[in-house]
C-alpha positions in Angstrom: 160.3 8.1 -14.7 157.7 6.2 -12.8 158.9 2.6 -13.1 155.6 1.0 -12.3 153.9 3.0 -15.1 156.6 1.9 -17.5 156.1 -1.7 -16.5 152.4 -1.4 -17.1 153.0 0.2 -20.5 155.3 -2.8 -21.5 152.7 -5.3 -20.1 150.0 -3.6 -22.2 152.2 -3.7 -25.4 152.8 -7.4 -24.8 149.3 -8.3 -23.7 150.6 -9.6 -20.4 148.1 -9.5 -17.5 148.9 -8.8 -13.9 148.1 -12.4 -13.1 150.6 -13.6 -15.7 153.3 -11.3 -14.5 152.6 -12.3 -10.9 153.0 -16.0 -11.8 156.2 -15.5 -13.8 158.0 -13.5 -11.1 156.7 -15.7 -8.3 154.8 -13.0 -6.5 151.4 -12.8 -4.7 148.9 -11.0 -6.9 148.4 -8.3 -4.2 152.2 -7.7 -4.1 152.3 -7.4 -7.9 149.6 -4.7 -7.8 151.7 -2.9 -5.2 154.8 -3.2 -7.4 153.0 -1.6 -10.3 152.3 1.5 -8.1 155.9 2.0 -7.2 157.9 4.9 -8.6 161.1 3.1 -7.9 162.2 -0.4 -6.8 164.9 -2.8 -5.9 167.3 -3.7 -8.7 166.8 -7.4 -8.1 163.1 -7.2 -8.4 163.4 -5.0 -11.6 165.8 -7.6 -13.0 163.2 -10.4 -12.5 160.5 -8.3 -14.1 162.8 -7.4 -17.0 163.4 -11.1 -17.6 159.7 -11.9 -17.3 158.7 -9.3 -19.8 161.7 -9.7 -22.0 162.3 -5.9 -21.7 165.4 -4.0 -20.5 164.0 -1.5 -18.0 167.5 -0.5 -17.1 168.0 0.9 -20.6 164.8 2.9 -20.2 166.1 4.3 -16.9 169.4 5.2 -18.5 167.7 7.0 -21.3 165.6 8.9 -18.9 168.7 10.0 -16.9 170.3 11.2 -20.2 167.3 13.2 -21.1 167.2 14.8 -17.7 170.9 15.6 -17.9 170.5 17.2 -21.4 167.6 19.3 -20.1 169.7 20.6 -17.2 172.6 21.4 -19.5 170.4 23.2 -22.0 168.8 25.4 -19.4 172.2 26.6 -18.0 
């Protein structure tokens, strides 16, 4: 899972702009754009973004891990 893409998806669903997210997490706008390009990120940052968007990205990651594990089990 590309976490930046998932964050953008949730932002779009909730009609949250990059500027709004940037203000809410206390980040420079340029840094927020960089965050959205990241495939992975620091847990503390992801926690702030989760709170700002009222979305548990940790659940998404956990589900992704479960799917990957199931695929590996089924191919063996």
